[in-house]
C-alpha positions as MATLAB code, in Angstrom:
seq = 'MDNDGYLPVDPDFFKILDDAIEKDHARIHFFNESNEVDFVKGSPIKLWTPDDFSWFLKLLGDKSVRIDRIITINGRPGPAYDEYDRFALECLTCMGGMD';
ca = [
      99.413  164.908   51.720;
     100.260  162.230   49.781;
      98.374  159.328   50.364;
     100.558  157.297   47.610;
     101.479  153.633   48.886;
      98.632  153.694   51.882;
      98.229  150.379   53.032;
      95.328  149.145   55.060;
      95.000  149.213   58.781;
      93.497  146.336   61.196;
      90.103  147.609   61.669;
      90.608  146.989   65.454;
      93.108  149.866   65.230;
      90.333  152.215   64.664;
      88.837  151.661   68.076;
      92.249  152.856   69.666;
      92.208  155.653   67.575;
      88.446  156.061   68.692;
      89.463  156.199   72.492;
      92.319  158.703   71.886;
      89.689  161.061   70.478;
      87.226  160.659   73.642;
      90.488  161.339   75.869;
      91.057  164.239   74.311;
      94.926  163.647   73.833;
      97.267  161.857   72.078;
     101.268  161.517   71.805;
     101.830  159.880   68.632;
     105.242  158.708   66.932;
     104.834  158.307   63.505;
     106.785  158.107   60.056;
     106.409  161.445   58.513;
     106.233  162.596   54.817;
     110.187  162.160   54.799;
     109.836  158.391   56.223;
     111.487  159.916   59.299;
     110.547  159.131   62.422;
     108.442  162.388   63.619;
     106.242  163.231   66.632;
     103.047  165.091   67.776;
     101.343  165.650   70.947;
      97.670  167.124   70.496;
      93.898  166.858   71.013;
      92.382  164.393   67.876;
      89.224  165.322   66.764;
      88.121  163.382   63.966;
      89.105  160.700   61.424;
      88.695  161.313   57.685;
      89.518  159.769   54.602;
      90.037  162.174   51.331;
      88.706  159.026   49.062;
      87.160  156.063   50.908;
      90.380  154.192   51.212;
      93.171  155.944   53.136;
      92.821  157.346   56.382;
      93.898  160.494   58.254;
      93.800  161.172   62.096;
      93.042  165.190   62.228;
      94.657  166.864   65.399;
      92.989  170.035   66.401;
      94.956  173.221   64.702;
      95.983  172.157   61.132;
      97.705  168.775   61.591;
      96.534  165.440   60.039;
      98.649  162.357   60.632;
      98.376  159.174   58.181;
      97.073  156.267   60.103;
      99.180  153.663   58.436;
     102.507  155.732   59.028;
     101.548  155.834   63.049;
     103.907  154.021   64.730;
     102.713  154.658   68.362;
      99.687  156.383   69.776;
      99.340  157.225   73.842;
     102.480  154.087   73.816;
     100.020  151.550   72.186;
     101.602  150.071   68.788;
     100.139  151.191   65.600;
     100.289  149.861   62.193;
     104.006  151.320   61.683;
     105.197  149.400   64.532;
     106.691  146.955   62.884;
     108.239  148.600   60.353;
     109.886  150.756   62.896;
     111.084  147.824   64.982;
     113.084  146.728   61.650;
     114.197  150.113   61.046;
     115.475  150.261   64.855;
     117.359  147.103   64.368;
     118.817  147.530   61.174;
     122.524  147.886   62.552;
     122.077  144.315   64.718;
     121.291  142.514   61.170;
     124.754  143.105   60.224;
     128.357  142.193   61.117;
     129.579  145.742   61.466;
     132.493  144.863   59.260;
     133.193  142.103   61.165;
     133.686  138.294   59.618;
];
């Protein structure tokens, strides 16, 4: 997994992730490695870090999600929510060919 460009995450977000682990289920929208919006549903089992800086949420099976790329988890905004909001509203910032 590529963790280049990892952005530090608000420490309060770790509580949201811990809650998802305790509840044993998560619905996660996130930006994948291709910077496209992706979705996964599963049982989160732990948080892990390969380098004591970037963090990932491991799901049961072989899937891990980089936590700074999470848009929403169980409907709650994640660190990438503002980036997604700008991405979703991009067409509203232009005049669409109108003067």
